[in-house]
N, C-alpha and C positions, 0 to 999 in steps of 0.2 A: 877749211871748207870741207864739207862732207863729200864722200865719194860720189853720191848722186848728183850733188851740185857741181862737182868737177867735170862730169861727163855730160852735163845737160846741154841741150840745144837751145840757142837764143835766137830771138827775132827782133828786128828793128821795126817799131810801130810808128808809122807816119800819121800826121793829123787826120787824114781821111780814112784811118783804120787799115790802110794797106800794110801788109806785113812782109818784110824782106828777111829771109833766113840769113843768119850770120855764120853759116858753116863754110863760107869762102870769103875772100877779101872783097869788101864793099867800099866804094869811093863815094863821097858826098861833095857836091858842089854845084855851081851854076852851069858848068859845061854840059852840053847835051850828051857827051859821051860818058858821064858819070853814071855809076850804078843807080844812085838816087839823085836825080836832077831836081834841084830846088829853084823855084822861080823868084825867090827873094833877091832883089838887085844888090843888096848889101853883102850877100854871100859871095865868097871868092869863087873863081872858076874851078880851082882845085882846092877845096876847103879842108877836108879831113878824110882819114882812111880808117876803116875798122877791119882788123884781121882776126882770124879764128883764135889766135893765141896758142898756148901750149897745153891746153886741156883744163886750165883753171878758169876759163871764161874768156870772152873776146877782149881785144885790146884796141883802144882808140888813140890816134895820134893826129895832131894838127899838122897840116901841110904848109905852114907859113902863111896862113890866112891873114887878111888885113885886120879883122876885128876879133879873132880868136875863137876857140871852141871851149865850151863850158860843160862840165859834168856835175850835176847836182849843185850848180852855182859856183863851182871851183874851176878856174881856168886851167886848161891842159897845157903843161909845159914840157911833158915827156910822155911816152906811151903809158896810158892809164887803163887799169882793169875795169871792165864794166860788170855791174851786178844786176841781178833781177830787180826790176823796178827803177833803174837809173833813168834820169831825165837829162837829155842832151839839148843844148841851145847853141844854135849857129846863127848869130845875129838875131833876127826876129822869128826864126824858124825853131820850133820845139819838136823833139822826137822822143820816143820812149824805147826802153830795152826791156824785154820780158823773156822769161824762160818758157820754152814750149812745154806745155803741160799735157800729161796723159789724160784720157777721157775720164778716168776714175778719180783724178785728183781735183782738189778745189781750184777754181780759177781765180784770177785777179778781179777785183771789183771794177766794173765798167761804169763810169759816172758820166752822165750827160747833163750838164748844168742847165737850169731853166733859162730859156731865151728871154731877152728883154721884151716887155710888153705882153699882152694877153695872148695865150696860145690856143685858147678854146673859144670858138665862135659858133654861130648858128646859121651861117650863110648857106651851108649845104651839109647833108648827112654823108659822112665818108663811107658808111656801110651800104649806101644805095648801090644797086647794081651798076657797074661801070665806073664807080668812084675808086679812088686809090687810098685805102686806109693807111694812116700814118700815125705812129706813136709820137706824141708831143715830147719836147725836151723837158728836163726836170725829173730825172729818175736815176737810180743806181741799180745795177743788176750784177749778181754774183752767183757762180756755181759752187756749191759746197761739195765735199768729198762724197764718193759713191756710198759710203757707209751711212749717210743721212737718210737713205731710202729713195723712193721714186720721186718725191717732190723735193728735190735738193737745190732748186734755184730760188733765190731770194730777190724779190723786186721791191724796191723802196721808192715811195713817192716823196721826192725831196721837198715838195710844197707843204704837205701836212704831216710828214713823218710816219705815214702808215706803211705797213708791210704786207706782202702777199707771197705765198709759196707757189712755185710752178714746177711741173714735171718736165722731163727732158723734151717731150714732144711739144708741149705748149711753149717752152722756151725757144725751140727751133722756129715755131710759127711766129713768136713775138719778134724775133730778129728779122723776119721777112717783112714786117710792117714798117718799111722805111719810105713809103709813098711812091716807090718806083714801079710797083706792081698793081694792076687793077684787081678788083675783087674777083673777077672771073679767073684771072691768072692765079690768084691765091687759092681759090677753090680747086683748080686743077692741080696745083702743087701739093695741096693737102691730100687730095685723093691719090696722087701718085705715091706719096710717102706713107700714108696710113690706111689706104684702101677705102672701102665704102664708108667707113666711120670718119674719114678725114674731114669732109665738109661740115659735119655736125660738130666736130671738135673745134674747127675754126670758128663756127658760129657762136659756140659757147664762149670762146676766148674773146672774140670781138664784143659780145654782149657784156661780158664782165669788165673788160677794159673800158668800154664806153660808159658803163654805169659808174665807174670810178674816176671818170674824167681823164683817162690816159690817151684818148684819141683826139687828134686835131679835128676841129669843126664838129665834134659830137659832144653836146652838153651832157655833163654827168647828172647823177641823180639830184633832183631839185631839193635843196636844203630848206628847212623851215625858216621863214623870215626871222631875222634877229629880233625884231620887235614884236613877234607874235606873242599874245598873252599866254602865260603859263600859270598853272595852279601854284598857290603859295608854297606848298610843301616841296614842289620841284625847284622853285626858285631858291628855297632855303638849302636844298641839298646839291644844287649846282655848284661845282667847285669854282672858286675865283683864284686865278693863278697869277703870281708875280714872279717873273724870271729876272735873273741878275746877269748882266753882260759881263763876260770875262771870268765867271765862276768856274767854267769848265777848264780854262787855262790855269786857274788857281789850283784846282784839283790835280792837274798834271804836274804843276810845280811842287805841290805837297808830296806827291809820289817821288819825284826826283830828289827832294831834299830830306828824305828819310822814310817816307811811307813804304818804300820798297822792302824795308827790313821786315815788315809784317808778313811778307810772302817767302821769307827764307825758311828752310825746313825746320831749324830749331825753334823758331818763333811759332810756326804753325803747330808743331807738336805741343808746345807750351800752352797755346790758346785752346787747343782741343782738350788737353788735360784740365785746364781751368773750367771750360764749359761743362765737362762731364762731372767734375767734382762739385761745381757750384749747384747743380740740380739737387744732389744729395744734401748739401749744406742747407739750402733753402727749405727743403722738406723738413729737416731737423729744426730749423728756426720756427717754421709754422707749427710743428708739433709741440715745441717747447714754449710757444707764445713769446718769442723774443721781440716781437713788434706787432703792431696792429695796423691793418690797411687804413689809409687815409687819416692816420693820427700821428702827430708829432708834438712832443711835449704836452701830451694830454689835451691837445687842441685839434678838433676835427677839421676846422676851417684851414688852419695852417698845414695840416697833413694833406688835405685835398689839393692845396696850392702846390706843395712840394711834389706830390704825385704827378700833377699835370705838367709842371715845369720839367720834372724828371723824364716823363714820357716824351716830351718834345726833344729833350737833349738826346735821349736814346734813339729816337727816330732819326735825328740829324746824324748821329754816329753810324747808324744803320745805312743811311744813304751815302755817306762818305765812304764806307766800306765798299759799297757797290762801285763808286767812282774810282777808288784806288785799284780795285780788281780790273776795271776797264783799262786803266793805265798800264797795269801789269801785262796785259795782253796786247798793248799797243793800240788800243781803241780810244777814240776821242769822245768825251762827254759833250753832247750838243747843248743841253739845257740844264740849268740848276735853278731852283727857286723855292718859293713857298706856295702852298695850296691851302686855301681857307674853305673848309666845309662846315656850314652852319657857323659856329663861333670857334671851331677847333682848328688851329693852325698845324700844318704838317710840312716838313721839308721834303723835297724830292730831288732826285737825280735821274735824268733821262738816260736810260741804258739801252735804248732801242737799237743802237749800233751793234749790240751783241748778236742780233740775228744774222750778221754776216760772218759769225765765228762758228767753228766746229762744235759739235754737240757737247763734248767734254768741257770746253771752255764756257759754253752757255751755262752748264750746270754749276761750274765753279763760281761764275760771276753771280748767279742767283743765290748760291749758298753763302756768299760773303756777308750778306745782310743778316740772316739768322745767326750765323757764327758770331757776329758782332753783338747781337742781343744776348746770346748765351754767355759770351765771355764777360760782358759787362755785368750781367746778372750774377755770375760766379764771383766776380771781383767784389761787388757790393755785399753779397751774401757772406763771404769770408770776412770782410771788414766788419759787418754787423755782428758776427759771432765773436770776433776778437775784441770789440769795444765794450766798455762798461755801460750800464744803463744810463740813458740820457738822451738829449735831443739829437746828438750826432748819430747815435745808433738808430734812432727812429728814422732819421733821414736816409741812412744807408738801407734800411729795410724797405722804405717807400721806393727807392731807386731800383732795388733788386726786384721788388714786386712789379714795378712798371716794365722792367726789361723782360721778365718772364711772361707777362701779359702780351707784350709785343711778339715774343718768340712763338707763343701759342697761336696768335692770329696769323703771323707770317708763314708758319709751317702748316696751317690748316689747308688740306687739299681741296676744300670746297670753295675757298676764296681765291680770287684772281691775284694771288700774291706769290712769294718766292717758292713756297713748298709746292704749289700747283705747277709752276713752270719747271721746277726740277723734275717732278714726276712725269710731266709730259715728255721731257727729253729722255728720261731713263726708260720709259715704256715705249718711246717712239710712237706716241698716239696723239696727233694734233687734234684740237677740238675736244679733248678728253672730257672736260667738265660738262659741256653742253650735251654731248652724246650720251654720257653716263646718266645725266639727269633725265633726259628723254626716255632712255631705256628703263631706268628705275621707276619713273612715273608710269610707264606703260605696263610694267609688271605688277605694280601695286594696284593698278586699276583693273587688273584681270585680263590684259590684252597682250600677254607674253607671246613673242614670236620665236619660231624655231631657229632663226639665224641670229639670235641675241648673242652678244659677245661676252665671254667669260671674263675678259680683262675689264670691261666696263662694269660688270656686276661686282667683281672684287673691289674695284676702285670705289664704287658706291658704298659697299659695306665697310670698307676700311675708313673712308671719309666720315661715314655716319658714326662709327665707333670712336674715331678720333674726336669728333665734335662733342659727342655725348660724354666721353671721358673727361675732356677739358671742362665742359660745363658742370659736370657733377663734382669735379675737384674744386671748382670755384665756389659752388654752392656749399660744399662741406666746409671749405675754409671760411666763408663769410658767416655761416651759422656758428662756427666755433668762436668767432669774435663778436657774435651778436650782443651778448651781455655787456661786453666792454663798450661797444658802440652806444648802446642804450644809456649807459651812465654818462656819456660825454655829450649827448645831444639833448635839447630841451623837450623833444617829443619822440615817442617811439616810431611814429610814422616816417620820420626823417631817416632813421637807421634802416628801416625796411625799404625805403625808396632807394637809398644808396645800394643796398644789396641787390634789389630787383633790377637796377640799371645794369649791374655787372652780369647778372644771370641772363637778361635779355640779349646783351651784346654777344655773349658766348654761345647762346642757343640759336642765334640768328642763322648760322650756316645750316643747322638742322632743318629749320623751317623753310629755308630756300630750297632744300632738296625735297621736302615732303609736300610743299604747297601744291605743285602741279598734280601730284598723284591724288591728293585730297580733293582738289577741284574736279579732277576727272571722275572720281567716284561719285561726287555729289551731282 
């Protein structure tokens, strides 16, 4: 145990969130004279005792109870050491043990499971003067370390899996919304703590929580009816999702049965070397025309099929890499499944639990996917270089090409993908893409403001340069293979259609950035 852990102060957390310091001897039982008196009739009068221990953490011992004392599911037969996060069970009573944390440290996740039955109604509005605003059950709240910045609290809605960041002041007000205080009392408390700006801060928080459906008896924002008619193009682009029960547990089992090896230092160094080397090898392959995009064994249909299947396999490996990284940091994957957009299937792994992790871990989990793309691209590129001309070499080229297309898209900072999330955490700039797009559009339309951010301006220019470079590289590559494609298809327009499809896909992020500015100028 570390020195910090050895001298840490621990607390006993009872069901009603009461905390009892464990810096002295604490007795548990049904007897009224116990330090912690439990009302469970099956608990013995003198059931268990917790002593401070010798500096290595508190010790618990059973006092000859009728039904025993259990720590993390194991019956106590001799004095047992308690750790941070341990769960105690005395008959039907459950208690927790937590290390007392400094204000700058990350706190433990507080989970309030959703209650049975509907928690939101319309009988009365809780924000009406005289009402008692109360946060509904079904959320998780965690404080991240102070290095995360001012908005270091993460609030998760357990019903729809969405997240929201809170500052220290808003988190303090959030914890007051337990229904025991009237709105007038909350306003007075906010004014006492935050001065004249307190009531407005409370009003903003209540409005936001009410809009998101977090307050009891306050209906959230009305969603569009499920059967509302939609344009055909929206229906076509609306993802259809199929999840697989138990797939998250399968990922955790895969990590335990060998996936952990990928996160050892020698393997990480090898994968990084492979990723870097592979980029150079693929550039050499393209320059030397070792393969042709979408062509296998001189057949463009077969090549297109191999490319599509290869892309799906690379995406699946990409998502598995995210899932294994989650397991490496002890996080559980909630959902795994397939997503169908138009006619294109994609595998996905829900890594939303990463928002409860520190910044460096979030970056590492986001980076696992692109690292998988680059490592696979390097593997297939080297295999293509080593193989003799033939169908197998053509297949390796298509797989490498698909992996690098995925890497370019996933690392593009203008898309809501891994590269963007990594950059947000590196720069500590939440909402980076939206804010940068708004500022860039404002500047291009001639409405620059004196308070514009240099970080946002640099992000816009970097993202624009990245997108243009990737698109120009794709155009150069497809034009280099134009003559080969034209000899393999029955009409030239087919070759140009294939090439134009790739160009449009890679130029899309540029148009996403420029469209608002162009519209504003017009």
